[in-house]
MOPAC internal coordinates of N, CA, C and O (Angstrom, degrees):
PM7 1SCF
backbone

  N    0.0000 0     0.00 0     0.00 0    0    0    0
  C    1.3880 1     0.00 0     0.00 0    1    0    0
  C    1.5466 1   112.16 1     0.00 0    2    1    0
  O    1.2310 1   119.51 1   138.22 1    3    2    1
  N    1.3276 1   118.53 1   -41.78 1    3    2    1
  C    1.4564 1   123.29 1   177.93 1    5    3    2
  C    1.5191 1   107.91 1   -63.03 1    6    5    3
  O    1.2310 1   119.48 1   137.89 1    7    6    5
  N    1.3633 1   118.59 1   -42.11 1    7    6    5
  C    1.4392 1   120.21 1  -178.77 1    9    7    6
  C    1.5596 1   112.77 1   -60.85 1   10    9    7
  O    1.2310 1   121.62 1   141.87 1   11   10    9
  N    1.2934 1   114.51 1   -38.13 1   11   10    9
  C    1.4899 1   121.83 1   179.01 1   13   11   10
  C    1.5530 1   108.94 1   -64.96 1   14   13   11
  O    1.2310 1   119.70 1   143.33 1   15   14   13
  N    1.2805 1   118.19 1   -36.67 1   15   14   13
  C    1.4973 1   120.75 1  -179.57 1   17   15   14
  C    1.5382 1   112.20 1   -69.60 1   18   17   15
  O    1.2310 1   122.17 1   153.92 1   19   18   17
  N    1.3390 1   113.46 1   -26.08 1   19   18   17
  C    1.4836 1   118.54 1   178.20 1   21   19   18
  C    1.4762 1   112.67 1   -89.76 1   22   21   19
  O    1.2310 1   119.04 1   137.46 1   23   22   21
  N    1.3131 1   119.44 1   -42.54 1   23   22   21
  C    1.4463 1   124.53 1  -176.94 1   25   23   22
  C    1.5104 1   113.83 1   -67.90 1   26   25   23
  O    1.2310 1   121.91 1   130.20 1   27   26   25
  N    1.3113 1   113.95 1   -49.80 1   27   26   25
  C    1.4745 1   117.20 1  -176.79 1   29   27   26
  C    1.4982 1   114.50 1   -58.28 1   30   29   27
  O    1.2310 1   118.33 1   130.08 1   31   30   29
  N    1.3337 1   120.80 1   -49.92 1   31   30   29
  C    1.4812 1   118.99 1   174.38 1   33   31   30
  C    1.5118 1   114.45 1   -59.06 1   34   33   31
  O    1.2310 1   119.53 1   144.45 1   35   34   33
  N    1.3421 1   118.51 1   -35.55 1   35   34   33
  C    1.4550 1   119.88 1   177.25 1   37   35   34
  C    1.4821 1   112.43 1   -66.64 1   38   37   35
  O    1.2310 1   119.62 1   139.77 1   39   38   37
  N    1.3022 1   118.33 1   -40.23 1   39   38   37
  C    1.5055 1   121.47 1   177.92 1   41   39   38
  C    1.5049 1   108.13 1   -67.62 1   42   41   39
  O    1.2310 1   119.43 1   137.10 1   43   42   41
  N    1.3216 1   118.70 1   -42.90 1   43   42   41
  C    1.4427 1   120.19 1   178.10 1   45   43   42
  C    1.5207 1   113.04 1   -57.90 1   46   45   43
  O    1.2310 1   121.60 1   135.69 1   47   46   45
  N    1.3273 1   114.54 1   -44.31 1   47   46   45
  C    1.4692 1   120.39 1   177.45 1   49   47   46
  C    1.4922 1   113.63 1   -60.56 1   50   49   47
  O    1.2310 1   121.18 1   137.86 1   51   50   49
  N    1.3534 1   115.34 1   -42.14 1   51   50   49
  C    1.5161 1   119.81 1   178.69 1   53   51   50
  C    1.5055 1   110.19 1   -65.75 1   54   53   51
  O    1.2310 1   118.87 1   140.75 1   55   54   53
  N    1.3380 1   119.77 1   -39.25 1   55   54   53
  C    1.4621 1   122.74 1   179.90 1   57   55   54
  C    1.5173 1   110.30 1   -66.33 1   58   57   55
  O    1.2310 1   120.92 1   138.65 1   59   58   57
  N    1.3185 1   115.84 1   -41.35 1   59   58   57
  C    1.4587 1   121.00 1   178.21 1   61   59   58
  C    1.4970 1   112.65 1   -61.06 1   62   61   59
  O    1.2310 1   121.32 1   134.19 1   63   62   61
  N    1.3414 1   115.08 1   -45.81 1   63   62   61
  C    1.4968 1   121.29 1   176.32 1   65   63   62
  C    1.5281 1   111.95 1   -59.62 1   66   65   63
  O    1.2310 1   120.97 1   137.64 1   67   66   65
  N    1.3164 1   115.76 1   -42.36 1   67   66   65
  C    1.4782 1   121.16 1   180.00 1   69   67   66
  C    1.5354 1   110.31 1   -63.55 1   70   69   67
  O    1.2310 1   120.23 1   137.67 1   71   70   69
  N    1.3433 1   117.16 1   -42.33 1   71   70   69
  C    1.4303 1   120.82 1   178.42 1   73   71   70
  C    1.4968 1   111.76 1   -63.62 1   74   73   71
  O    1.2310 1   120.14 1   138.42 1   75   74   73
  N    1.3387 1   117.34 1   -41.58 1   75   74   73
  C    1.4767 1   119.45 1  -179.45 1   77   75   74
  C    1.4980 1   110.15 1   -65.72 1   78   77   75
  O    1.2310 1   119.04 1   137.33 1   79   78   77
  N    1.3233 1   119.43 1   -42.67 1   79   78   77
  C    1.4933 1   120.99 1  -178.44 1   81   79   78
  C    1.5281 1   110.06 1   -69.04 1   82   81   79
  O    1.2310 1   119.77 1   150.44 1   83   82   81
  N    1.3446 1   118.05 1   -29.56 1   83   82   81
  C    1.4494 1   118.58 1  -178.82 1   85   83   82
  C    1.4945 1   111.72 1   -74.08 1   86   85   83
  O    1.2310 1   119.41 1   157.34 1   87   86   85
  N    1.3142 1   118.74 1   -22.66 1   87   86   85
  C    1.4654 1   124.04 1  -177.59 1   89   87   86
  C    1.5426 1   108.88 1   -85.74 1   90   89   87
  O    1.2310 1   118.75 1   166.24 1   91   90   89
  N    1.3003 1   119.98 1   -13.76 1   91   90   89
  C    1.4559 1   121.39 1   179.65 1   93   91   90
  C    1.5253 1   108.70 1   -73.53 1   94   93   91
  O    1.2310 1   119.67 1   -50.16 1   95   94   93
  N    1.3383 1   118.24 1   129.84 1   95   94   93
  C    1.4287 1   120.45 1  -179.74 1   97   95   94
  C    1.5529 1   112.13 1   -75.16 1   98   97   95
  O    1.2310 1   121.34 1   -30.53 1   99   98   97
  N    1.3153 1   115.04 1   149.47 1   99   98   97
  C    1.5083 1   119.62 1   172.50 1  101   99   98
  C    1.4925 1   106.48 1   -72.91 1  102  101   99
  O    1.2310 1   120.94 1   -51.27 1  103  102  101
  N    1.3104 1   115.82 1   128.73 1  103  102  101
  C    1.5034 1   121.59 1  -177.49 1  105  103  102
  C    1.5329 1   109.24 1   -98.40 1  106  105  103
  O    1.2310 1   122.31 1   -51.67 1  107  106  105
  N    1.3561 1   113.18 1   128.33 1  107  106  105
  C    1.4501 1   122.34 1   177.66 1  109  107  106
  C    1.4906 1   110.61 1  -126.63 1  110  109  107
  O    1.2310 1   119.95 1   -40.76 1  111  110  109
  N    1.3406 1   117.69 1   139.24 1  111  110  109
  C    1.4404 1   120.99 1   178.34 1  113  111  110
  C    1.5032 1   107.33 1  -112.72 1  114  113  111
  O    1.2310 1   120.08 1   -50.52 1  115  114  113
  N    1.3658 1   117.45 1   129.48 1  115  114  113
  C    1.4621 1   122.71 1   175.12 1  117  115  114
  C    1.5239 1   107.85 1  -120.57 1  118  117  115
  O    1.2310 1   121.80 1   -54.41 1  119  118  117
  N    1.3366 1   114.16 1   125.59 1  119  118  117
  C    1.4562 1   124.47 1   178.14 1  121  119  118
  C    1.5330 1   110.35 1   -97.70 1  122  121  119
  O    1.2310 1   120.48 1   -51.52 1  123  122  121
  N    1.3107 1   116.69 1   128.48 1  123  122  121
  C    1.4514 1   122.04 1   179.49 1  125  123  122
  C    1.5155 1   109.51 1  -110.27 1  126  125  123
  O    1.2310 1   120.81 1   -38.07 1  127  126  125
  N    1.3102 1   116.05 1   141.93 1  127  126  125
  C    1.4485 1   123.26 1   170.63 1  129  127  126
  C    1.5090 1   107.16 1  -154.15 1  130  129  127
  O    1.2310 1   120.88 1   -18.60 1  131  130  129
  N    1.3306 1   115.93 1   161.40 1  131  130  129
  C    1.4495 1   118.60 1   179.79 1  133  131  130
  C    1.5169 1   110.85 1   -57.20 1  134  133  131
  O    1.2310 1   115.82 1   -63.86 1  135  134  133
  N    1.1744 1   125.55 1   116.14 1  135  134  133
  C    1.4499 1   134.59 1     2.52 1  137  135  134
  C    1.5407 1   105.97 1  -131.41 1  138  137  135
  O    1.2310 1   120.45 1  -117.19 1  139  138  137
  N    1.3419 1   116.75 1    62.81 1  139  138  137
  C    1.4172 1   120.11 1  -175.72 1  141  139  138
  C    1.5379 1   112.43 1  -154.57 1  142  141  139
  O    1.2310 1   121.67 1   -20.25 1  143  142  141
  N    1.3004 1   114.41 1   159.75 1  143  142  141
  C    1.4387 1   121.71 1   174.22 1  145  143  142
  C    1.5535 1   104.74 1  -111.91 1  146  145  143
  O    1.2310 1   119.83 1   -36.53 1  147  146  145
  N    1.3332 1   117.93 1   143.47 1  147  146  145
  C    1.4382 1   120.89 1   178.61 1  149  147  146
  C    1.5547 1   108.26 1  -135.46 1  150  149  147
  O    1.2310 1   119.59 1   -70.46 1  151  150  149
  N    1.3255 1   118.39 1   109.54 1  151  150  149
  C    1.4614 1   127.93 1     0.87 1  153  151  150
  C    1.5292 1   112.96 1   -75.63 1  154  153  151
  O    1.2310 1   121.33 1   -25.95 1  155  154  153
  N    1.3215 1   115.07 1   154.05 1  155  154  153
  C    1.4625 1   119.81 1   175.27 1  157  155  154
  C    1.5158 1   111.40 1   -90.39 1  158  157  155
  O    1.2310 1   120.06 1   165.79 1  159  158  157
  N    1.3485 1   117.49 1   -14.21 1  159  158  157
  C    1.4443 1   121.40 1   178.70 1  161  159  158
  C    1.5032 1   107.66 1  -122.70 1  162  161  159
  O    1.2310 1   120.07 1   -55.37 1  163  162  161
  N    1.3061 1   117.47 1   124.63 1  163  162  161
  C    1.3991 1   125.39 1   179.35 1  165  163  162
  C    1.5270 1   110.41 1  -117.93 1  166  165  163
  O    1.2310 1   119.81 1   -55.93 1  167  166  165
  N    1.3237 1   117.97 1   124.07 1  167  166  165
  C    1.4508 1   122.07 1  -178.35 1  169  167  166
  C    1.5246 1   109.69 1  -107.38 1  170  169  167
  O    1.2310 1   120.71 1   -53.53 1  171  170  169
  N    1.3305 1   116.24 1   126.47 1  171  170  169
  C    1.4358 1   122.86 1   177.58 1  173  171  170
  C    1.5774 1   110.25 1  -133.78 1  174  173  171
  O    1.2310 1   120.78 1    -7.94 1  175  174  173
  N    1.2797 1   116.11 1   172.06 1  175  174  173
  C    1.4698 1   119.25 1   179.43 1  177  175  174
  C    1.5326 1   108.70 1  -112.46 1  178  177  175
  O    1.2310 1   119.99 1   -27.65 1  179  178  177
  N    1.3303 1   117.62 1   152.35 1  179  178  177
  C    1.4350 1   122.96 1   173.79 1  181  179  178
  C    1.5388 1   108.66 1   -57.61 1  182  181  179
  O    1.2310 1   120.21 1   -47.56 1  183  182  181
  N    1.3163 1   117.21 1   132.44 1  183  182  181
  C    1.4586 1   121.12 1   177.09 1  185  183  182
  C    1.5539 1   114.06 1    84.85 1  186  185  183
  O    1.2310 1   120.49 1   173.90 1  187  186  185
  N    1.2946 1   116.67 1    -6.10 1  187  186  185
  C    1.4758 1   120.63 1  -179.97 1  189  187  186
  C    1.5268 1   111.23 1   -83.79 1  190  189  187
  O    1.2310 1   118.97 1   -58.45 1  191  190  189
  N    1.3446 1   119.57 1   121.55 1  191  190  189
  C    1.4419 1   119.82 1   175.50 1  193  191  190
  C    1.4956 1   110.96 1   -69.01 1  194  193  191
  O    1.2310 1   118.64 1   -49.81 1  195  194  193
  N    1.3319 1   120.20 1   130.19 1  195  194  193
  C    1.4353 1   123.95 1  -176.96 1  197  195  194
  C    1.5049 1   110.65 1  -127.37 1  198  197  195
  O    1.2310 1   121.11 1   -37.40 1  199  198  197
  N    1.3252 1   115.49 1   142.60 1  199  198  197
  C    1.4524 1   123.78 1   175.38 1  201  199  198
  C    1.4927 1   107.48 1  -125.07 1  202  201  199
  O    1.2310 1   119.50 1   -62.91 1  203  202  201
  N    1.3425 1   118.56 1   117.09 1  203  202  201
  C    1.4737 1   120.55 1   178.16 1  205  203  202
  C    1.5404 1   107.78 1  -111.38 1  206  205  203
  O    1.2310 1   121.78 1   -51.53 1  207  206  205
  N    1.3385 1   114.21 1   128.47 1  207  206  205
  C    1.4569 1   120.47 1   174.81 1  209  207  206
  C    1.5053 1   108.18 1  -107.77 1  210  209  207
  O    1.2310 1   120.47 1   -55.49 1  211  210  209
  N    1.3526 1   116.71 1   124.51 1  211  210  209
  C    1.4060 1   122.57 1   179.07 1  213  211  210
  C    1.5142 1   111.00 1  -101.92 1  214  213  211
  O    1.2310 1   121.61 1   -48.38 1  215  214  213
  N    1.3124 1   114.53 1   131.62 1  215  214  213
  C    1.4916 1   125.13 1   179.02 1  217  215  214
  C    1.5114 1   109.15 1  -122.83 1  218  217  215
  O    1.2310 1   120.71 1   -34.04 1  219  218  217
  N    1.3198 1   116.25 1   145.96 1  219  218  217
  C    1.4456 1   122.57 1   176.66 1  221  219  218
  C    1.5267 1   111.69 1  -112.56 1  222  221  219
  O    1.2310 1   121.14 1   -41.06 1  223  222  221
  N    1.3085 1   115.43 1   138.94 1  223  222  221
  C    1.4964 1   120.76 1   179.24 1  225  223  222
  C    1.5095 1   110.70 1   -94.47 1  226  225  223
  O    1.2310 1   120.63 1   167.75 1  227  226  225
  N    1.3548 1   116.40 1   -12.25 1  227  226  225
  C    1.4989 1   115.98 1  -174.62 1  229  227  226
  C    1.5430 1   113.16 1  -139.79 1  230  229  227
  O    1.2310 1   119.09 1   111.91 1  231  230  229
  N    1.2952 1   119.33 1   -68.09 1  231  230  229
  C    1.4815 1   122.70 1  -171.07 1  233  231  230
  C    1.4730 1   111.09 1  -126.26 1  234  233  231
  O    1.2310 1   119.18 1    10.68 1  235  234  233
  N    1.3193 1   119.17 1  -169.32 1  235  234  233
  C    1.4309 1   124.21 1   179.66 1  237  235  234
  C    1.5114 1   108.60 1   -79.41 1  238  237  235
  O    1.2310 1   120.79 1   -50.49 1  239  238  237
  N    1.3261 1   116.09 1   129.51 1  239  238  237
  C    1.4550 1   123.77 1   177.63 1  241  239  238
  C    1.4525 1   109.54 1  -126.75 1  242  241  239
  O    1.2310 1   118.92 1     1.24 1  243  242  241
  N    1.3217 1   119.67 1  -178.76 1  243  242  241
  C    1.4538 1   124.50 1   178.15 1  245  243  242
  C    1.5231 1   110.41 1  -150.06 1  246  245  243
  O    1.2310 1   121.44 1    -6.48 1  247  246  245
  N    1.2995 1   114.84 1   173.52 1  247  246  245
  C    1.4864 1   122.30 1   178.70 1  249  247  246
  C    1.5199 1   107.50 1  -145.12 1  250  249  247
  O    1.2310 1   122.04 1   -42.66 1  251  250  249
  N    1.3342 1   113.70 1   137.34 1  251  250  249
  C    1.4695 1   117.47 1   176.43 1  253  251  250
  C    1.5437 1   108.42 1  -149.69 1  254  253  251
  O    1.2310 1   121.99 1   -45.28 1  255  254  253
  N    1.3454 1   113.80 1   134.72 1  255  254  253
  C    1.4683 1   123.14 1   177.79 1  257  255  254
  C    1.5294 1   106.37 1  -152.98 1  258  257  255
  O    1.2310 1   119.96 1   -86.03 1  259  258  257
  N    1.3463 1   117.68 1    93.97 1  259  258  257
  C    1.4600 1   119.71 1  -174.36 1  261  259  258
  C    1.5105 1   115.20 1   -76.90 1  262  261  259
  O    1.2310 1   118.60 1   149.17 1  263  262  261
  N    1.3269 1   120.27 1   -30.83 1  263  262  261
  C    1.4720 1   123.08 1  -175.44 1  265  263  262
  C    1.5379 1   113.06 1   -63.19 1  266  265  263
  O    1.2310 1   120.56 1   152.65 1  267  266  265
  N    1.2872 1   116.53 1   -27.35 1  267  266  265
  C    1.4898 1   120.97 1   178.61 1  269  267  266
  C    1.5190 1   112.33 1   -96.93 1  270  269  267
  O    1.2310 1   121.34 1  -172.25 1  271  270  269
  N    1.3611 1   115.05 1     7.75 1  271  270  269
  C    1.4499 1   121.73 1   177.01 1  273  271  270
  C    1.5270 1   111.57 1    59.80 1  274  273  271
  O    1.2310 1   122.25 1  -138.41 1  275  274  273
  N    1.3454 1   113.29 1    41.59 1  275  274  273
  C    1.4171 1   121.06 1   176.83 1  277  275  274
  C    1.5609 1   109.24 1   -97.60 1  278  277  275
  O    1.2310 1   119.57 1   -51.14 1  279  278  277
  N    1.2702 1   118.42 1   128.86 1  279  278  277
  C    1.4581 1   122.06 1  -178.40 1  281  279  278
  C    1.5345 1   110.27 1   -67.38 1  282  281  279
  O    1.2310 1   121.23 1   -36.94 1  283  282  281
  N    1.3061 1   115.24 1   143.06 1  283  282  281
  C    1.4720 1   122.44 1   176.35 1  285  283  282
  C    1.5371 1   108.08 1   -66.97 1  286  285  283
  O    1.2310 1   121.35 1   -44.14 1  287  286  285
  N    1.3190 1   115.03 1   135.86 1  287  286  285
  C    1.4857 1   119.30 1   175.68 1  289  287  286
  C    1.5197 1   110.49 1  -132.76 1  290  289  287
  O    1.2310 1   121.23 1   -23.27 1  291  290  289
  N    1.3208 1   115.25 1   156.73 1  291  290  289
  C    1.4317 1   122.83 1   171.37 1  293  291  290
  C    1.5370 1   107.22 1  -124.37 1  294  293  291
  O    1.2310 1   120.43 1   -27.89 1  295  294  293
  N    1.3153 1   116.78 1   152.11 1  295  294  293
  C    1.4548 1   120.67 1  -175.04 1  297  295  294
  C    1.5382 1   108.73 1  -154.00 1  298  297  295
  O    1.2310 1   122.04 1   -28.01 1  299  298  297
  N    1.3254 1   113.70 1   151.99 1  299  298  297
  C    1.4831 1   121.28 1   179.08 1  301  299  298
  C    1.5132 1   108.04 1  -125.56 1  302  301  299
  O    1.2310 1   123.03 1    -2.14 1  303  302  301
  N    1.3697 1   111.80 1   177.86 1  303  302  301
  C    1.4475 1   118.93 1  -178.99 1  305  303  302
  C    1.5741 1   112.70 1   -58.20 1  306  305  303
  O    1.2310 1   121.14 1   145.55 1  307  306  305
  N    1.2924 1   115.43 1   -34.45 1  307  306  305
  C    1.4807 1   119.17 1   179.40 1  309  307  306
  C    1.5091 1   116.90 1   -97.83 1  310  309  307
  O    1.2310 1   120.04 1   173.24 1  311  310  309
  N    1.3413 1   117.53 1    -6.76 1  311  310  309
  C    1.4649 1   121.18 1  -177.16 1  313  311  310
  C    1.5469 1   107.99 1  -135.20 1  314  313  311
  O    1.2310 1   120.71 1   -89.62 1  315  314  313
  N    1.3217 1   116.24 1    90.38 1  315  314  313
  C    1.4836 1   118.09 1   174.57 1  317  315  314
  C    1.5375 1   109.80 1   -67.85 1  318  317  315
  O    1.2310 1   122.22 1   -14.21 1  319  318  317
  N    1.3488 1   113.36 1   165.79 1  319  318  317
  C    1.4903 1   119.45 1   177.88 1  321  319  318
  C    1.5133 1   107.62 1  -128.73 1  322  321  319
  O    1.2310 1   120.44 1   -30.91 1  323  322  321
  N    1.3049 1   116.77 1   149.09 1  323  322  321
  C    1.4639 1   122.19 1   179.65 1  325  323  322
  C    1.4937 1   111.58 1  -125.97 1  326  325  323
  O    1.2310 1   120.19 1   -45.31 1  327  326  325
  N    1.2846 1   117.25 1   134.69 1  327  326  325
  C    1.4689 1   122.77 1   174.04 1  329  327  326
  C    1.5294 1   109.88 1  -122.09 1  330  329  327
  O    1.2310 1   120.24 1   -31.59 1  331  330  329
  N    1.3120 1   117.16 1   148.41 1  331  330  329
  C    1.4818 1   121.41 1   178.10 1  333  331  330
  C    1.5539 1   107.56 1  -126.16 1  334  333  331
  O    1.2310 1   121.22 1   -34.71 1  335  334  333
  N    1.3055 1   115.28 1   145.29 1  335  334  333
  C    1.4756 1   119.02 1   176.43 1  337  335  334
  C    1.5463 1   108.63 1  -162.79 1  338  337  335
  O    1.2310 1   122.96 1   -16.12 1  339  338  337
  N    1.3293 1   111.94 1   163.88 1  339  338  337
  C    1.4814 1   119.12 1   173.73 1  341  339  338
  C    1.5433 1   102.77 1  -134.71 1  342  341  339
  O    1.2310 1   121.18 1   -62.79 1  343  342  341
  N    1.3584 1   115.34 1   117.21 1  343  342  341
  C    1.4436 1   120.61 1  -178.32 1  345  343  342
  C    1.5382 1   108.74 1   -73.23 1  346  345  343
  O    1.2310 1   120.67 1   -43.94 1  347  346  345
  N    1.3263 1   116.32 1   136.06 1  347  346  345
  C    1.4456 1   121.81 1  -178.50 1  349  347  346
  C    1.5195 1   112.94 1  -100.17 1  350  349  347
  O    1.2310 1   121.24 1   164.09 1  351  350  349
  N    1.3634 1   115.24 1   -15.91 1  351  350  349
  C    1.4687 1   119.27 1  -172.32 1  353  351  350
  C    1.5312 1   109.34 1  -141.22 1  354  353  351
  O    1.2310 1   120.04 1   -43.03 1  355  354  353
  N    1.3234 1   117.52 1   136.97 1  355  354  353
  C    1.4787 1   121.61 1   176.93 1  357  355  354
  C    1.4728 1   109.96 1   -66.09 1  358  357  355
  O    1.2310 1   120.20 1   -28.22 1  359  358  357
  N    1.3480 1   117.22 1   151.78 1  359  358  357
  C    1.4521 1   121.67 1   176.17 1  361  359  358
  C    1.5335 1   110.56 1   153.96 1  362  361  359
  O    1.2310 1   119.99 1    -1.80 1  363  362  361
  N    1.3057 1   117.62 1   178.20 1  363  362  361
  C    1.4305 1   121.93 1   174.42 1  365  363  362
  C    1.5192 1   108.32 1  -109.93 1  366  365  363
  O    1.2310 1   121.65 1   -50.24 1  367  366  365
  N    1.2828 1   114.44 1   129.76 1  367  366  365
  C    1.4658 1   122.64 1  -172.83 1  369  367  366
  C    1.5144 1   109.89 1  -122.79 1  370  369  367
  O    1.2310 1   119.91 1   -73.21 1  371  370  369
  N    1.3579 1   117.77 1   106.79 1  371  370  369
  C    1.4545 1   118.91 1  -178.80 1  373  371  370
  C    1.5289 1   110.99 1   -72.99 1  374  373  371
  O    1.2310 1   121.47 1   -32.43 1  375  374  373
  N    1.3244 1   114.80 1   147.57 1  375  374  373
  C    1.4431 1   122.26 1   173.18 1  377  375  374
  C    1.5210 1   110.93 1  -128.68 1  378  377  375
  O    1.2310 1   119.62 1   -14.47 1  379  378  377
  N    1.3008 1   118.33 1   165.53 1  379  378  377
  C    1.4487 1   123.63 1   179.90 1  381  379  378
  C    1.4767 1   112.88 1  -149.75 1  382  381  379
  O    1.2310 1   120.39 1   -14.49 1  383  382  381
  N    1.3175 1   116.87 1   165.51 1  383  382  381
  C    1.4211 1   121.76 1   171.17 1  385  383  382
  C    1.5139 1   111.25 1   -65.84 1  386  385  383
  O    1.2310 1   119.75 1   -46.01 1  387  386  385
  N    1.2915 1   118.09 1   133.99 1  387  386  385
  C    1.4343 1   123.12 1  -175.11 1  389  387  386
  C    1.5352 1   113.16 1  -104.57 1  390  389  387
  O    1.2310 1   120.98 1  -169.57 1  391  390  389
  N    1.3271 1   115.73 1    10.43 1  391  390  389
  C    1.4940 1   121.91 1  -178.85 1  393  391  390
  C    1.4999 1   106.93 1  -137.73 1  394  393  391
  O    1.2310 1   120.57 1   -56.24 1  395  394  393
  N    1.3639 1   116.52 1   123.76 1  395  394  393
  C    1.4624 1   120.70 1   178.37 1  397  395  394
  C    1.5342 1   109.12 1   -56.73 1  398  397  395
  O    1.2310 1   120.94 1   -54.83 1  399  398  397
  N    1.3434 1   115.81 1   125.17 1  399  398  397
  C    1.4214 1   120.81 1  -173.27 1  401  399  398
  C    1.5573 1   113.19 1  -126.64 1  402  401  399
  O    1.2310 1   121.20 1  -169.89 1  403  402  401
  N    1.2830 1   115.31 1    10.11 1  403  402  401
  C    1.4833 1   119.75 1  -179.67 1  405  403  402
  C    1.5005 1   112.77 1   135.67 1  406  405  403
  O    1.2310 1   120.37 1     5.44 1  407  406  405
  N    1.3420 1   116.91 1  -174.56 1  407  406  405
  C    1.4556 1   121.71 1  -177.76 1  409  407  406
  C    1.4960 1   116.37 1   -62.13 1  410  409  407
  O    1.2310 1   119.85 1   152.91 1  411  410  409
  N    1.3354 1   117.88 1   -27.09 1  411  410  409
  C    1.4398 1   119.67 1   178.06 1  413  411  410
  C    1.4763 1   115.38 1   -92.66 1  414  413  411
  O    1.2310 1   119.53 1  -168.52 1  415  414  413
  N    1.3198 1   118.49 1    11.48 1  415  414  413
  C    1.4551 1   124.44 1  -174.05 1  417  415  414
  C    1.5354 1   110.70 1   -54.04 1  418  417  415
  O    1.2310 1   119.60 1   138.93 1  419  418  417
  N    1.3375 1   118.37 1   -41.07 1  419  418  417
  C    1.4718 1   120.27 1  -178.26 1  421  419  418
  C    1.4749 1   115.86 1   -61.27 1  422  421  419
  O    1.2310 1   119.43 1   159.72 1  423  422  421
  N    1.3201 1   118.68 1   -20.28 1  423  422  421
  C    1.4280 1   122.67 1   179.50 1  425  423  422
  C    1.5473 1   112.69 1   -91.04 1  426  425  423
  O    1.2310 1   120.19 1   175.99 1  427  426  425
  N    1.3168 1   117.24 1    -4.01 1  427  426  425
  C    1.4571 1   119.64 1  -176.62 1  429  427  426
  C    1.5366 1   108.74 1   -85.83 1  430  429  427
  O    1.2310 1   123.19 1   -89.35 1  431  430  429
  N    1.3759 1   111.48 1    90.65 1  431  430  429
  C    1.4473 1   121.07 1  -177.41 1  433  431  430
  C    1.5194 1   113.20 1  -135.55 1  434  433  431
  O    1.2310 1   121.43 1   -11.26 1  435  434  433
  N    1.3052 1   114.86 1   168.74 1  435  434  433
  C    1.4613 1   119.48 1   175.43 1  437  435  434
  C    1.5211 1   107.57 1  -162.81 1  438  437  435
  O    1.2310 1   121.81 1    10.68 1  439  438  437
  N    1.3525 1   114.15 1  -169.32 1  439  438  437
  C    1.4640 1   119.04 1   179.97 1  441  439  438
  C    1.5317 1   109.96 1  -149.07 1  442  441  439
  O    1.2310 1   122.90 1   -31.33 1  443  442  441
  N    1.3356 1   112.04 1   148.67 1  443  442  441
  C    1.4514 1   120.84 1   172.80 1  445  443  442
  C    1.4981 1   104.95 1  -111.36 1  446  445  443
  O    1.2310 1   120.44 1   -62.57 1  447  446  445
  N    1.3391 1   116.77 1   117.43 1  447  446  445
  C    1.4714 1   122.58 1   179.72 1  449  447  446
  C    1.5131 1   109.58 1  -102.51 1  450  449  447
  O    1.2310 1   120.94 1   -63.43 1  451  450  449
  N    1.3318 1   115.81 1   116.57 1  451  450  449
  C    1.4898 1   122.26 1  -177.93 1  453  451  450
  C    1.5316 1   106.56 1  -105.44 1  454  453  451
  O    1.2310 1   122.69 1   -58.09 1  455  454  453
  N    1.3622 1   112.44 1   121.91 1  455  454  453
  C    1.4759 1   120.66 1   177.64 1  457  455  454
  C    1.5081 1   109.86 1  -105.25 1  458  457  455
  O    1.2310 1   120.56 1   -23.62 1  459  458  457
  N    1.3767 1   116.54 1   156.38 1  459  458  457
  C    1.4500 1   120.25 1   177.96 1  461  459  458
  C    1.5314 1   112.78 1   -66.12 1  462  461  459
  O    1.2310 1   120.10 1   180.00 1  463  462  461

């Protein structure tokens, strides 16, 4: 009886901690500059909560990826932007700059690779 009073609360506490840590999103930082994202390839897993913070080294840039239901954002050197998502399906999802940033703007692309 005494062992049950000690073991059950300990197991419950461990499960609670595991659930809390599982809910925390994986944090990724992406740095933008004319005309690239770094990193340009982001790898995540299906069902993994992800938080991407975009920072600019120079001018106003943007990010858009509609297939993963990620809201379009714009960001500047002084004002980063953060998006969160959880991919539901494996695949490769291209993204691009959503704010014209100069003559090389069309080359400013990347991809999110979602694995099972």
